[in-house]
Backbone as ProteinMPNN parsed JSONL, in Angstrom:
{"seq_chain_A": "QVQLVESGGGLVQYGGSLRLSCVVSGRIFSISDMGWYRQAPGKQRELVARITKGGDTTYAEFMKGRFTISRDNAKSTVYLQMNSLKFEDTAVYYCNANEPVWGTIYWGQGTQVTVSP", "coords_chain_A": {"N_chain_A": [[17.237, -121.192, -228.779], [16.322, -119.826, -225.722], [18.115, -117.764, -223.539], [18.971, -116.189, -220.493], [21.345, -114.163, -219.113], [22.756, -112.957, -216.32], [24.851, -110.382, -214.945], [27.282, -108.459, -213.05], [26.809, -108.337, -210.354], [27.969, -108.436, -206.885], [30.18, -107.625, -204.134], [29.531, -104.804, -202.229], [29.934, -101.672, -200.601], [27.932, -100.238, -197.987], [25.72, -97.762, -199.094], [26.883, -97.574, -201.531], [27.138, -98.217, -205.138], [25.901, -100.284, -207.793], [25.751, -101.745, -211.034], [23.634, -103.86, -212.638], [23.484, -106.226, -215.283], [21.681, -107.861, -217.879], [21.789, -110.092, -220.357], [20.012, -111.174, -223.135], [19.416, -113.955, -225.087], [18.119, -115.435, -228.107], [16.204, -114.108, -229.614], [13.906, -112.915, -228.524], [13.899, -110.599, -227.154], [13.123, -107.948, -227.983], [10.381, -108.049, -228.088], [9.529, -108.566, -225.613], [8.437, -107.939, -222.283], [10.492, -106.921, -219.62], [12.045, -107.786, -216.505], [13.377, -107.215, -213.211], [13.979, -109.158, -210.384], [14.288, -110.058, -206.93], [15.697, -112.154, -204.372], [16.025, -112.65, -201.069], [17.777, -114.379, -198.42], [15.735, -116.798, -196.931], [13.425, -115.502, -197.641], [10.654, -114.674, -199.839], [10.756, -114.519, -203.434], [10.806, -111.309, -204.929], [9.435, -108.557, -206.761], [11.521, -106.145, -208.223], [11.871, -104.195, -210.268], [10.33, -103.306, -213.389], [10.213, -103.265, -216.949], [8.531, -102.387, -219.851], [8.194, -103.572, -223.288], [7.925, -101.287, -224.687], [9.177, -99.427, -223.126], [8.054, -98.41, -220.815], [8.11, -98.044, -217.287], [8.041, -99.724, -214.103], [8.247, -99.71, -210.596], [9.112, -101.337, -207.531], [7.784, -100.165, -204.494], [9.6, -99.548, -202.439], [11.932, -99.162, -203.806], [11.995, -96.912, -205.254], [13.519, -94.044, -206.545], [16.055, -94.855, -205.942], [16.854, -97.002, -207.539], [17.205, -97.734, -211.034], [15.741, -98.954, -213.906], [16.545, -99.996, -217.188], [16.676, -100.455, -220.766], [18.34, -101.808, -223.623], [17.583, -102.31, -226.692], [19.009, -102.893, -228.994], [21.174, -104.232, -228.058], [20.051, -106.304, -226.793], [19.738, -106.246, -224.016], [19.034, -105.718, -220.603], [19.171, -103.432, -217.921], [19.974, -102.757, -214.488], [20.406, -100.145, -212.559], [21.705, -99.517, -209.492], [21.657, -97.508, -206.75], [22.768, -95.912, -203.69], [22.868, -98.147, -201.929], [21.556, -100.415, -199.531], [21.763, -102.428, -196.518], [19.638, -104.186, -196.52], [19.242, -104.628, -199.169], [20.715, -106.742, -199.909], [20.789, -109.709, -201.659], [19.912, -112.339, -204.001], [19.753, -111.433, -207.3], [17.521, -111.592, -209.955], [16.962, -111.838, -213.435], [14.231, -111.45, -215.638], [12.108, -112.47, -218.275], [9.227, -111.799, -220.051], [7.65, -113.304, -222.411], [5.441, -112.624, -224.952], [4.144, -114.016, -227.082], [3.968, -116.847, -226.887], [3.414, -116.815, -224.283], [5.376, -117.343, -222.403], [7.526, -117.417, -219.608], [10.744, -116.503, -218.799], [13.739, -117.084, -216.911], [16.8, -115.867, -215.55], [19.926, -117.083, -214.157], [20.605, -115.792, -211.9], [22.283, -113.297, -209.901], [24.49, -112.541, -207.313], [24.139, -110.024, -204.904], [25.721, -108.301, -202.416], [25.645, -106.28, -199.65], [27.845, -104.555, -197.678], [29.165, -103.41, -194.46]], "CA_chain_A": [[17.07, -121.421, -227.347], [16.355, -118.572, -224.971], [18.937, -117.739, -222.33], [19.153, -114.919, -219.831], [22.585, -114.233, -218.356], [22.982, -111.762, -215.518], [26.197, -110.082, -214.474], [27.396, -107.172, -212.382], [26.653, -108.424, -208.916], [29.2, -108.498, -206.12], [30.217, -107.051, -202.79], [29.574, -103.34, -202.295], [29.741, -101.061, -199.289], [26.685, -99.512, -197.73], [25.685, -96.468, -199.754], [27.525, -97.655, -202.831], [26.347, -98.443, -206.338], [26.199, -101.379, -208.707], [24.883, -101.859, -212.205], [23.425, -105.222, -213.108], [23.138, -106.39, -216.685], [21.105, -109.151, -218.261], [21.796, -110.268, -221.807], [19.015, -112.162, -223.549], [19.608, -114.552, -226.409], [16.953, -116.166, -228.562], [15.326, -113.275, -230.443], [12.647, -112.543, -227.875], [14.064, -109.428, -226.301], [12.409, -106.744, -228.414], [8.934, -108.195, -227.921], [9.257, -109.003, -224.242], [8.578, -107.108, -221.092], [11.612, -107.429, -218.835], [11.972, -107.419, -215.103], [14.366, -107.64, -212.22], [13.43, -109.631, -209.129], [15.344, -110.441, -206.0], [15.32, -113.078, -203.306], [16.925, -112.659, -199.922], [17.701, -115.652, -197.684], [14.555, -116.99, -196.106], [12.307, -114.673, -198.093], [10.136, -114.969, -201.172], [11.23, -113.675, -204.532], [9.967, -110.133, -205.04], [9.692, -107.668, -207.877], [12.306, -104.937, -208.001], [11.494, -103.222, -211.294], [9.901, -103.915, -214.633], [10.179, -102.344, -218.082], [7.825, -102.984, -220.971], [8.915, -103.503, -224.553], [7.848, -99.901, -225.123], [9.991, -98.587, -222.271], [7.375, -97.976, -219.587], [8.743, -98.673, -216.129], [7.339, -99.889, -212.828], [9.189, -100.011, -209.524], [8.632, -101.624, -206.188], [7.696, -98.891, -203.778], [10.776, -99.268, -201.613], [13.086, -98.95, -204.666], [11.894, -95.663, -206.004], [14.508, -93.015, -206.29], [17.396, -95.422, -205.767], [17.149, -97.931, -208.622], [16.694, -97.382, -212.355], [15.779, -100.02, -214.899], [16.598, -99.509, -218.562], [16.922, -101.527, -221.728], [18.955, -101.476, -224.904], [17.073, -103.346, -227.591], [20.053, -103.242, -229.957], [22.106, -105.157, -227.4], [19.246, -107.322, -226.1], [20.213, -106.171, -222.636], [18.321, -104.901, -219.632], [20.075, -103.01, -216.868], [19.426, -102.242, -213.243], [21.345, -99.28, -211.858], [21.337, -99.49, -208.084], [22.4, -96.504, -205.994], [22.446, -95.797, -202.26], [22.526, -99.504, -201.516], [21.351, -100.646, -198.109], [21.986, -103.815, -196.111], [18.466, -104.981, -196.882], [19.269, -104.914, -200.598], [21.463, -107.983, -200.091], [19.905, -110.733, -202.207], [20.209, -112.78, -205.361], [18.933, -110.673, -208.248], [17.188, -112.403, -211.122], [16.393, -111.221, -214.615], [12.997, -112.135, -216.045], [11.559, -112.046, -219.563], [7.842, -112.247, -220.261], [7.487, -113.381, -223.868], [3.981, -112.589, -225.083], [3.561, -114.822, -228.151], [3.624, -118.139, -226.292], [3.117, -116.647, -222.863], [6.415, -118.031, -221.645], [8.348, -116.593, -218.734], [12.097, -117.016, -218.682], [14.524, -116.57, -215.788], [18.231, -116.068, -215.514], [20.424, -117.914, -213.069], [20.756, -114.934, -210.726], [23.586, -112.742, -209.538], [24.468, -112.189, -205.888], [24.504, -108.674, -204.46], [25.926, -108.271, -200.974], [25.979, -104.941, -199.158], [28.626, -104.7, -196.446], [29.375, -102.142, -193.718]], "C_chain_A": [[17.24, -120.102, -226.613], [17.219, -118.732, -223.736], [19.014, -116.315, -221.801], [20.379, -115.05, -218.937], [22.82, -112.905, -217.651], [24.455, -111.601, -215.173], [26.172, -108.753, -213.735], [27.197, -107.198, -210.884], [28.006, -108.474, -208.215], [29.039, -107.909, -204.743], [30.384, -105.54, -202.913], [29.325, -102.791, -200.895], [28.395, -100.36, -199.204], [26.767, -98.123, -198.353], [26.294, -96.461, -201.138], [26.559, -97.965, -203.959], [26.821, -99.682, -207.082], [25.274, -101.248, -209.903], [24.839, -103.31, -212.652], [23.043, -105.203, -214.583], [22.553, -107.771, -216.909], [21.03, -109.194, -219.779], [20.87, -111.421, -222.168], [19.339, -112.662, -224.942], [18.328, -115.253, -226.819], [15.892, -115.34, -229.26], [13.986, -112.934, -229.817], [12.697, -111.177, -227.235], [13.143, -108.289, -226.705], [10.902, -106.843, -228.214], [8.543, -108.484, -226.486], [9.319, -107.861, -223.245], [9.654, -107.746, -220.217], [11.491, -106.982, -217.39], [13.185, -107.873, -214.322], [13.613, -108.008, -210.937], [14.607, -109.913, -208.199], [14.793, -111.379, -204.94], [16.401, -113.079, -202.248], [16.773, -113.987, -199.186], [16.466, -115.707, -196.795], [13.335, -116.193, -196.513], [11.862, -115.095, -199.488], [10.756, -114.036, -202.206], [10.267, -112.509, -204.707], [10.388, -109.278, -206.233], [10.533, -106.481, -207.423], [11.853, -103.859, -208.976], [11.135, -103.969, -212.566], [9.916, -102.845, -215.717], [9.506, -103.05, -219.251], [8.664, -102.887, -222.237], [8.905, -102.081, -225.092], [8.61, -98.933, -224.242], [9.302, -98.041, -221.038], [7.922, -98.757, -218.397], [7.818, -98.718, -214.917], [8.365, -100.281, -211.781], [8.454, -100.449, -208.267], [8.729, -100.342, -205.38], [8.977, -98.555, -203.035], [12.04, -99.049, -202.453], [13.137, -97.541, -205.242], [12.931, -94.655, -205.562], [15.915, -93.548, -206.137], [17.806, -96.295, -206.944], [16.535, -97.426, -209.933], [16.842, -98.564, -213.283], [15.793, -99.385, -216.28], [16.868, -100.689, -219.485], [17.555, -100.964, -222.986], [18.562, -102.582, -225.862], [18.124, -103.791, -228.603], [21.027, -104.266, -229.382], [21.373, -106.286, -226.684], [19.618, -107.4, -224.624], [19.305, -105.273, -221.807], [19.259, -104.637, -218.462], [19.286, -102.652, -215.606], [20.536, -101.455, -212.556], [20.863, -99.133, -210.427], [22.245, -98.518, -207.343], [21.962, -96.515, -204.535], [22.053, -97.151, -201.681], [22.501, -99.632, -200.0], [21.596, -102.122, -197.792], [20.835, -104.703, -196.573], [18.355, -105.228, -198.386], [20.072, -106.18, -200.904], [20.513, -109.104, -200.502], [20.526, -111.27, -203.495], [19.226, -112.066, -206.278], [18.765, -111.478, -209.534], [16.583, -111.537, -212.221], [15.234, -112.093, -215.111], [12.535, -111.577, -217.382], [10.178, -112.643, -219.726], [7.545, -112.165, -221.754], [6.014, -113.544, -224.192], [3.369, -113.539, -226.108], [3.092, -116.172, -227.608], [3.293, -118.018, -224.813], [4.131, -117.315, -221.962], [7.213, -117.029, -220.821], [9.7, -117.269, -218.563], [12.82, -116.334, -217.524], [16.008, -116.788, -216.041], [18.634, -116.857, -214.287], [20.631, -117.115, -211.789], [22.176, -114.458, -210.52], [23.5, -112.208, -208.11], [24.907, -110.747, -205.679], [24.586, -108.697, -202.942], [26.382, -106.88, -200.568], [26.644, -105.093, -197.795], [28.793, -103.344, -195.749], [30.53, -101.339, -194.282]], "O_chain_A": [[18.189, -119.357, -226.859], [17.084, -119.696, -222.982], [19.111, -115.359, -222.569], [20.443, -115.948, -218.097], [23.049, -111.874, -218.284], [25.204, -112.576, -215.12], [25.187, -108.016, -213.781], [27.396, -106.186, -210.213], [29.051, -108.545, -208.861], [27.929, -107.717, -204.247], [31.273, -105.059, -203.617], [28.59, -103.384, -200.106], [27.812, -99.951, -200.208], [27.747, -97.401, -198.169], [26.231, -95.454, -201.843], [25.342, -97.977, -203.777], [27.987, -100.07, -207.005], [24.168, -100.716, -209.803], [25.858, -103.907, -212.997], [22.372, -104.288, -215.06], [22.892, -108.727, -216.211], [20.297, -108.425, -220.401], [20.939, -112.501, -221.581], [19.514, -111.871, -225.868], [17.529, -115.629, -225.961], [14.782, -115.826, -229.478], [13.019, -112.688, -230.538], [11.669, -110.644, -226.817], [12.453, -107.722, -225.858], [10.217, -105.821, -228.175], [7.36, -108.629, -226.176], [10.139, -106.949, -223.354], [9.715, -108.969, -220.092], [10.912, -105.938, -217.091], [13.912, -108.784, -214.719], [12.739, -107.276, -210.474], [15.758, -109.995, -208.628], [13.596, -111.395, -204.652], [17.544, -113.461, -202.502], [15.744, -114.65, -199.318], [16.193, -114.793, -196.017], [12.322, -116.202, -195.814], [12.587, -115.775, -200.214], [11.211, -112.934, -201.898], [9.051, -112.691, -204.643], [11.546, -109.285, -206.648], [10.283, -105.891, -206.372], [11.497, -102.752, -208.572], [11.569, -105.099, -212.794], [9.666, -101.67, -215.448], [9.866, -104.174, -219.6], [9.697, -102.219, -222.268], [9.781, -101.707, -225.871], [8.692, -97.746, -224.555], [9.908, -97.279, -220.284], [8.165, -99.961, -218.481], [6.943, -97.87, -214.739], [9.252, -101.092, -212.048], [7.343, -100.004, -207.977], [9.644, -99.539, -205.566], [9.393, -97.397, -203.006], [13.105, -98.781, -201.898], [14.189, -97.056, -205.659], [13.176, -94.45, -204.373], [16.876, -92.781, -206.193], [18.981, -96.328, -207.309], [15.488, -96.779, -209.936], [17.933, -99.114, -213.435], [15.14, -98.369, -216.517], [17.239, -101.776, -219.041], [17.336, -99.811, -223.36], [19.145, -103.666, -225.843], [18.125, -104.947, -229.024], [21.623, -105.058, -230.111], [22.001, -107.127, -226.041], [19.787, -108.484, -224.065], [18.871, -104.213, -222.256], [20.039, -105.502, -218.064], [18.108, -102.298, -215.659], [21.489, -102.035, -212.035], [19.745, -98.68, -210.181], [23.463, -98.694, -207.318], [20.912, -97.06, -204.195], [21.022, -97.276, -201.021], [23.314, -99.038, -199.291], [21.632, -102.961, -198.693], [21.05, -105.848, -196.971], [17.469, -105.959, -198.829], [20.098, -106.634, -202.048], [19.555, -109.412, -199.793], [21.513, -110.74, -204.004], [18.017, -112.094, -206.053], [19.732, -111.972, -210.114], [15.797, -110.627, -211.959], [15.271, -113.319, -215.006], [12.562, -110.366, -217.602], [9.984, -113.847, -219.558], [7.233, -111.099, -222.285], [5.393, -114.51, -223.749], [2.18, -113.843, -226.017], [1.957, -116.586, -227.845], [2.934, -119.002, -224.168], [3.79, -117.799, -220.883], [7.529, -115.934, -221.285], [9.785, -118.45, -218.227], [12.558, -115.176, -217.198], [16.412, -117.768, -216.666], [17.793, -117.251, -213.479], [20.812, -117.691, -210.716], [23.14, -115.118, -210.907], [22.552, -111.511, -207.752], [25.926, -110.311, -206.216], [23.628, -109.071, -202.266], [27.379, -106.366, -201.075], [26.076, -105.683, -196.876], [28.595, -102.287, -196.348], [30.835, -100.258, -193.777]]}, "name": "protein", "num_of_chains": 1, "seq": "QVQLVESGGGLVQYGGSLRLSCVVSGRIFSISDMGWYRQAPGKQRELVARITKGGDTTYAEFMKGRFTISRDNAKSTVYLQMNSLKFEDTAVYYCNANEPVWGTIYWGQGTQVTVSP"}
């Protein structure tokens, strides 16, 4: 059974940093492209960053230079390092796995990030 479990969210001051982690169980990690999405209250879920199984990365335009996505295949974990956090980064952050064999997309339960003054 595939499970994605995020952690690392919390309350952080404006300009601070957080590192989110997402551990994937179910033997799909090494073959899957992984992504981080976020959803703020009253807004649609949006892409933050994506990393392919080969390590190629894509970022939302407004994230560039502040966030870094990475993966550790040995630990079946994808990370999102977030620096210079802004109020508008407040959202629930979700981990996503795109498994190519069956074309299945998996989601984690989300982790709340709140940026305070």
